[in-house]
N, C-alpha and C positions, 0 to 999 in steps of 0.2 A: 815808488809811485809811478804808474804808467804815464807816458807822455800824452795819453788820451785825456788826461785831466789837466786843467790849467792851474798851475801853482801860483797862488796869490801871496805876496809878502805879508807876513803877520802885521796886523794893525792897519792895513790898507782898507779904506772904505768901511770902517766899522764904527761909524759915529754913534752918538747917543740916540735917545728916543725921538727927539725932534717934535715940532708942533704939528698939529693936524686939525683940520676943521671938523673932524668927525664924520665926514661923508664917506661913502663907499667907493668913490672914484680914486684912482691911483694917482699919486703925486710922484713924478719922476724928477730926480735931480740929474744934472749932467755928470756922468761918471768920470769925465776927464781923461779917458783912455786915449792912446795915440790913434787907434782906429776909429774913434768917434762913435761907431755903432757897435763896438765890442763889449760894452758894459753899460748896464742901467742900474741906477740906485733909486729905490723906492722909499719914500718917507714912511716912518713908523705908522702902522695902521691903528685905529682906535680899538679899545677892548671889544671882544666879540661876544658880549653878554647876550644870551637869549637867542643865538643863532648858531647854525653849524658852520664848519670851516669851509665847506665846499657845497655848491649847489649843482654845478655842471658835472656831466659824466666823466670828463677828463680830470677835473679836480678831484673827484672821488677816486678815480683810478690812481692818481698820485698818492693819495692817503692810503689806499689799499697796499701799494708797494711799500710804504713805510711800515704799516702795521703787520704785514706779512714778514718783513725783514727783522724787525726788532724782537729780541729774545726776552725782554723784560717788559711785561705789560704795565708794571708800576711806573716805569720811566715814561711810557706813553701818556699815562694819566697825569703825571707831573708836567709833561710838555703841554698837554691841553690846558691845564690850569694856568701855566705861565703865559701861553699865547692868549688865553681869554682875558687875563689881567693886564694885557698890554705891555708885557715885559720884553717883547722883541723889538729891538731898535730898527733903524733904517736897514733895509735889505739890499745888498749888492748882488747883482746877477751878472755873471760873465760866462763865457764858454767853459763848461766842465765844472762850474763851482758856484754855489750861493754862500753868502757870508752875512752874518749879523752879530751884533753884541746883544746877548740875552742877560737880563738882570736876574740873578738868582733870588730865591726867597728872602735871603738875608741882605739883598742889595748888591752882592758881589757881581761885577760885570764879567761875563764869560764870552770870549771870542769863539764863535761856533761856525763851522763850515760843513756843508754837505756836498759831496762830489758826485757828479753824474757823467758817465763816459760820453765824450763827443763822438759824433758820427764821423766816419772816415771820408776822405774826398770821394771815394768810389760810392759810398752810401749816399752822400749828398747828390752825386750825379744821377743816381737812380731815382732818388726822391724828386728832384727837379724835373727830370724827364717825365715821370708819372704825373706830376702836377700840371705840366704844360699840356699833356694829353687830355686833361679833365679841367676845363676852365672853372667849373663850379667849385673846385677845391680852393682856388685862389680867391674867388669871391667870398667864400665862407670865411676864410682867414681874415680878409679885410673887414668883415663884419664882426670880427672877434669871436668867431665860432669855429669849433673843430668837430665837424660831423663824423660819426663813427666810420662811414665808408672811406673817409680820407685816411684814417689810421689803418683800416683794413687793406686799402689799396697799397699803402706804404709797406705794410707787412708782406703783402704778396710780392712786392719788389725787393724784399729782403732787408727792409729798414724798420727797426723798432723805434717808434717815436716815444711812446710812453714807457716809463721805467717798470721793471718787473722785480721779482724777489731778489734781494741782494744788490740791486743796482744803485741804491742810494747809500753811499759810503760816508759815515760820519767822521768828523774830526772836531775835537773840542779841547780847550786848554784846561778843562777839569780832568782831563786824562782818562776819561771812561773808555773802555775798550769796545763798547757797543754803543748803540744809540742811547744817549743820556737824555735827561729832561730838556736840556738846552737845544740839542740838535733836533729833538722831536718838536719842540716849540717852533723852531725855525721852519721845519717842514709843514707844520699846520698853518703857519702864517703864509707860506708860499702858496699853499692851496688856494687861499683867498686871492692872491695875485693872479694865479692861473685862471681862476674863474672869470676874471675881468679881461684877460689878454693871453690867449694861447701862444702868442709870439714869445712870451717869457720862456716857455718850454723849448721852443726852437732856438732861442739864444743859448740856453743851457746846453743844447745839443751841438752848438758851434756856429750858428749863423744869426746875426742880428736882423731886425725887420727890414731896414733900408737895403742892406746888402742882399738879402734874400729876394726882395721885390725887384731890385735892379737885375739880378741874374734871371729871374723869371721873365722879365720884360724882354731881355735879349733873346732868350730861348723862344719866347712866343713869336717874335718877329721872324726868326729863322724857321720856325715850324710852319708859319703861314706861307712863307716863300716856297717851301717844299711842297705844300699842298696846292698851290695855285695852278701849276700845270695839270695836275690830275683833275681839278675842278673844271678847267677849260675842256679837257678831253671828255669828261663825263657829260657835258652839255651837247656834244656832237654825236654821241653814240647811244644806242638804245640798249638798256640793260636787259639781258635775258633772265627769266626766272628759273627756278629749279623745279624739275619735274617732280610732282608729288609722289608718284609711284616709286621713283628712284630714291627719293628721300626716305620713304618708308622702308624700302629694301635695305638701305644703308644702315638703318637702325638695328637690323637683325645681326649685323656683324660687329656690333660694339664690343669692346673688351669686357671681360667679366668684372663684376663689382669687387672691390677690395675685401679682404677678410674682415670679419667683425672684430671690433676692439675687445680686448680682454676685460673681464669684470673687475672693477676695483676691489681691493681687499676689504674695504669697509665703506660705509656711507660717507659722503663729504660733509665738511663742517658748514653749517649755515652762517650767514653774515652775523658778525657780532653786533649786539644791541647795547654794548657797554659804552655808553656815551654820557657826557655830562649835560646834554640837552634834555630838558624836561619833556616827557611824553605828552602827546595831545590828550585832552580830557577824555576819559573813557577807555584809554588804551591800557590794557593789562600787559605790561612788559614781560613778566615771567610766563604768562600764558602764551604770548606771541612767540617767545623763544622756544617754548616747549613744542608748539605747533610746527615751527621751522625745523626743529630737530627730527620730529616724527615724519615730516614730509620728506626729508632727506633719506630717512631709513626706509620709507615706503617706496621711494623712487629706486633705491638700491635693490629692494626685493623684486620690484617689477622688472628691472633690468636683468636681474639674475634669471627670472622666469623667461624673459624674452630670449635670452642667450642659451637657454637649455635646449638639448636636442628634442625634437618633436613638439616644440611649443606651439607650432602652427596647428596642431591637431587638438589642442586642449580647448574645451568649451569656454566661451566668454561668459564670465560671471556678471550677473546684473549688478548695477551700482548699489552700494550700501545705502540703506535708509539712514536717516539722521540718528534714530535711536540705536541702530547697529554700529554706526561709525563712532558714536560716543563711547560705546563699550570697547571698541578696538583701541581708541586713544587712551582709555582709562587703564588699559593693561600696563602702561608704563608711566602713568601720570603721578606726580606727587599729590599729597593729600589735599592741598588747597585747590588744585586744578581738578582733581577727581570730584570734589564737592560741587564745582561748577558744572561738570559734565553730568553728574547725577541730576541736578536741577534742570539742566537743559534738555535731558532726555526723558523727563517725567518719572524718574525713579527716586526712591529715598536711598540713603547711603548703604543700607543693608541690601536693597534690591540691586544696586550697582555692583556690590561686592560679589553677589551670587552670579550676576551676569558675567562679570570679569572671569570668575572661575570657570564658568561654562565655556567662554570664548577661548580660554587657554587650553581647554581640553579638545576643542574641535571647531573653533571659528563660528561662522554664522549658522552652520547646521546644528551645533550644540546649543547655541543661543535660542534657535527656534524650538528645540525640544524643551528647553527650560520654560519658555514663555508662551508656547502655543499648545493647546490640546486639540486632538482630532480623534474621530471615532473610526477605527478600521472597520470596513464592511466587506462582505462578500469574499472574494478571493484573498484580499489582504488579511482579513481576519482569520481565514482558514490557514494561511501560511504561518501566521503568528502562533496559532495554537499548535500546529504541527511541529514548529521549531521548539516550542516549550516542552511538548511531550517527548521529543526525541533527545532533549538535552540531559535528562536524568532517567535512571531506572525507576520503575514504578514505585518501589518501596522507598526511594530516596527523594522523590520529587517533592519540592516544597509546595505548600498550599498558597496559591496566589489569588488575590482578589482583584478583579479587573474593573477599571473605571476609565472608559475610553481607551487611550493608548498608554495608560499608566497601569502597571501590574505590581501590586504591593504584596510583599510577603507577610502572611498572617502571623502575628506574634513576634515580628522582628522589625527593626528600624531600617529596612532595606526595601528598595523599589527598583523596578526596571521600567524604562520608558522606551517606546519604540518610535523610531523616526520614520519619515515618509519613504526613505530608501530601504527600510527593512532592518536596519542595524539597531542594536540594543545599547542603551546608555544606562550606566549604574548610578543610582542615587542613594543617599544616606540621610536619615533624619537627624538634624542637629538643632538643639534648642527650639524644637517644635516646627522647624522648616526643612523642606526637602532640598538638599544641597547636592550639586553634581559631584560625583566621587571619582570619575575617571573617564578615559576616552571610550569611544564606542567599540563594540565587538559584534561580529556577525553571529556568534554563538551566545544565546541568553545565559547559559550556565557560566560562561567566562565572565560576563558582565555582572552576574549576581555574586560571583566569588569576590569581585572587586568591591561591590557594595557592602558585603558582609565582612570584608577584611580577611577572608580566608584564601585569597589567591596565593 
């Protein structure tokens, strides 16, 4: 075990469940450590029925690190159940380690620890220097808040406050090799502690609240002493501005932008909705999960398009109408969600199925050919007739009956439909309905061969 973790003797500060008044405020016992500020012990929290384990963004980030690290989602579910049932006893927090006794489902007590690497002296030095430069960070911490820009500024100084994937290392006397239900329950309970007091995280990283504030006070005084001469000097001198023309000229010699990032191999995974918290009334969880997955896939497609050569010359497509977007989503929707999409887009199930088939052959252009009729006139009609005449020899030309932009083969269940761009779409009659039979072709003979199955 690395010396960046604090080894606690087995059995220390692992008391039972303890009494609690049921409030959400933290009850802290004296840890009894020699340093005084080096350990805090929190009384067992009441069961978390009907609420999530974290409300703040940093509490959620803690849980994300747990859930990204654990290899067995079943153990995470077990941990949530144990934490919700109040099976986690008093929690001891010290630099590099959190400890608690977790009651198993059968009542067996399990000593569980989760280790988090402490910051090095050099990292603490950079963090404290950054915090002194930005007094708002100290004020936020004293208000038990951890604003995102505090974490971002720390990261810019090379200090990672919040844990990432693999940073929460489990130890449990049930001898599981990965996060078990006991260490997961401990992490879920600690998320509630972090919600109330972000100094709990800083203690895990190596500095207690009193020690940290004392160091910040010393550094703040020194920082003000250094700034005092410069303040006095600034009152005696007139600051000259920057010439606007020179500033604009300097902008022309800026370094080039960095290279574009590579395209990810596949869309990212949306956040998991697999929780034991009941959804709000009216929230369709499977539909919401489906929309999140499709959003990730669409974002990946748009990124691929943006990174492709010559993308800046491509025309910008108009936003999809509601009825069009419903068809796009239905191409990958399970049956229950497809039924909702059909209803929401004003189609029956059969109409949606035909629309999906058209979309799969050619997107919104194919959908327009399915659902819109138009009458070619003048030059457009002449071009259509010329294309049809040229597609076959005179003795082989099929007899076509024209109805607006629909050209039906007499005596056959085959049809051609012309799009506004002049392309021809094959259709085939099935169970009394005209069904899209394939993608568009510039040559009507090719499209008709697809429609008749003779291609």
